[in-house]
C-alpha positions as CSV (number, residue, x, y, z in Angstrom):
1,M,-12.8,45.0,28.0
2,H,-14.6,47.1,25.4
3,E,-15.7,45.8,22.0
4,I,-14.0,47.0,18.9
5,E,-15.7,47.1,15.5
6,P,-14.4,44.4,13.2
7,R,-13.2,46.9,10.6
8,E,-11.3,48.9,13.2
9,L,-9.8,45.7,14.6
10,A,-8.7,44.6,11.1
11,R,-7.2,48.0,10.5
12,L,-5.2,47.9,13.7
13,I,-4.0,44.4,13.0
14,A,-2.9,45.4,9.5
15,L,-1.0,48.4,10.9
16,E,0.8,46.2,13.5
17,L,1.8,43.7,10.8
18,K,3.0,46.5,8.5
19,E,5.3,47.8,11.3
20,H,6.8,44.4,12.1
21,Q,7.2,43.1,8.6
22,P,10.8,42.4,7.9
23,E,12.6,43.7,4.9
24,C,13.7,41.1,2.3
25,H,17.4,41.2,1.7
26,M,17.4,38.8,-1.3
27,T,18.0,39.8,-4.9
28,R,15.2,39.3,-7.5
29,S,17.0,36.2,-8.8
30,E,17.3,34.7,-5.4
31,Q,13.6,35.4,-4.7
32,Q,12.7,33.7,-8.0
33,A,14.8,30.7,-7.1
34,V,13.1,30.3,-3.8
35,K,9.7,30.6,-5.5
36,D,10.7,27.9,-8.0
37,L,11.9,25.7,-5.2
38,L,8.7,26.0,-3.3
39,K,6.7,25.3,-6.5
40,T,8.8,22.2,-7.1
41,K,8.3,21.0,-3.5
42,K,4.5,21.5,-3.8
43,S,4.5,19.4,-7.0
44,A,6.6,16.7,-5.4
45,V,4.3,16.6,-2.4
46,R,1.2,16.4,-4.6
47,A,2.8,13.5,-6.6
48,F,3.7,11.7,-3.4
49,L,0.2,12.0,-2.1
50,W,-1.2,10.6,-5.4
51,I,1.1,7.6,-5.2
52,C,0.2,7.0,-1.6
53,G,-3.5,7.2,-2.4
54,A,-3.1,4.8,-5.3
55,L,-1.2,2.3,-3.1
56,A,-3.9,2.6,-0.4
57,L,-6.6,1.9,-2.9
58,W,-4.7,-1.1,-4.3
59,I,-4.2,-2.5,-0.8
60,I,-7.9,-2.0,0.1
61,K,-8.9,-3.6,-3.2
62,D,-6.7,-6.7,-2.5
63,A,-8.0,-7.0,1.1
64,Y,-11.6,-6.8,-0.2
65,I,-10.9,-9.5,-2.8
66,Y,-9.2,-11.7,-0.2
67,V,-12.1,-11.4,2.2
68,I,-14.7,-11.9,-0.5
69,N,-12.9,-15.0,-1.8
70,H,-12.7,-16.6,1.6
71,L,-16.3,-15.9,2.5
72,T,-17.7,-17.2,-0.8
73,I,-15.6,-20.3,-1.5
74,K,-16.3,-22.4,1.6
């Protein structure tokens, strides 16, 4: 197999993708609704991860305090 220059390979890939790219049959308002839905989902996932992180830190803090109290008060 022969080597292809990176620029030539990128150009060939771009041409292939352009040929196989499907047409969007949604109206502008439907496209905007989908974008808004994805933005809302992204915000919801980010909030969920912040809450999970806060709970994890709280559990780790409580476990640390529990272990320290049982090691020092004997």
